[in-house]
C-alpha positions in Angstrom: -28.3 -11.2 -17.4 -25.7 -13.5 -18.9 -22.9 -11.7 -20.9 -22.3 -12.8 -24.4 -19.0 -14.6 -25.0 -16.1 -12.4 -26.1 -15.4 -12.4 -29.9 -12.8 -14.9 -31.1 -9.2 -13.7 -31.2 -6.9 -14.1 -34.3 -5.2 -17.1 -32.5 -8.5 -19.0 -32.7 -8.7 -19.0 -36.5 -6.9 -22.0 -38.0 -5.4 -22.3 -41.4 -4.5 -25.7 -42.9 -4.7 -27.6 -46.2 -8.3 -28.7 -45.7 -9.4 -25.2 -45.0 -7.5 -23.7 -47.9 -8.8 -26.4 -50.3 -12.3 -25.5 -49.1 -11.8 -22.0 -50.6 -11.2 -23.5 -54.1 -7.9 -21.7 -54.8 -6.5 -21.8 -58.3 -4.4 -24.9 -59.1 -1.1 -23.0 -59.2 -1.5 -21.4 -55.8 -2.8 -24.7 -54.2 0.3 -26.5 -55.7 2.6 -23.9 -54.1 0.8 -24.3 -50.8 1.1 -28.1 -50.9 4.7 -28.0 -51.9 5.8 -25.8 -49.0 3.2 -26.1 -46.3 1.0 -29.2 -47.0 1.3 -30.3 -43.4 0.9 -26.8 -41.8 -1.8 -26.5 -39.2 -1.7 -23.3 -37.3 -3.5 -20.1 -36.4 -3.5 -16.9 -38.6 -0.6 -15.4 -36.6 1.6 -18.3 -37.5 0.2 -18.3 -41.1 1.1 -14.7 -41.9 4.8 -15.2 -41.1 5.2 -18.1 -43.5 7.9 -17.1 -46.0 6.9 -19.1 -49.1 3.5 -17.6 -49.5 2.9 -14.3 -51.3 1.4 -11.3 -49.5 -1.5 -11.4 -52.0 -2.1 -15.1 -51.1 -1.9 -14.4 -47.4 -4.4 -11.6 -47.6 -6.7 -13.7 -49.8 -6.7 -16.5 -47.1 -7.1 -14.0 -44.3 -10.1 -12.5 -46.0 -11.6 -16.0 -46.4 -10.8 -17.2 -42.8 -11.6 -14.2 -40.7 -15.3 -13.1 -40.2 -16.5 -10.5 -42.8 -18.0 -7.9 -40.5 -15.1 -7.3 -38.1 -12.4 -8.2 -40.7 -10.7 -4.8 -40.3 -10.7 -5.2 -36.5 -9.0 -8.6 -36.9 -6.4 -7.0 -39.2 -5.7 -4.3 -36.6 -5.3 -7.0 -33.9 -3.0 -9.0 -36.2 -0.8 -6.0 -36.9 -0.5 -5.3 -33.2 0.7 -8.8 -32.5 3.1 -9.3 -35.4 6.8 -8.9 -34.8 7.9 -5.4 -35.8 10.8 -6.9 -37.7 8.7 -8.9 -40.1 10.2 -8.3 -43.6 7.7 -9.8 -46.0 5.4 -6.8 -46.2 2.3 -8.3 -44.6 2.7 -6.1 -41.5 3.1 -3.0 -43.7 -0.1 -4.0 -45.6 -2.0 -4.4 -42.3 -0.6 -1.0 -41.1 -2.7 0.6 -43.8 -5.9 -0.6 -42.2 -7.3 2.2 -40.0 -6.9 1.7 -36.2 -10.4 2.8 -35.5 -13.0 0.6 -37.1 
């Protein structure tokens, strides 16, 4: 019997301007994104370390980009892969997600 493919990893979820526009963010937050990262095209691991995006905006985008059912599992995977010296608080926020989901 053929095994199902493994679930996607956080590196496989891409964030860019077209994706963010598709989520219909408010005008102010979209303007901030375009001013600082309009040409950005990277995965969620690269996205969460951007320094000119608020933690709240990062979490909003993650919640839109990552699948709903295993969202917490992806947050756990992200926190395990992020650099321990990350200052902007996103890692601390992800540390509050339980390890066992």
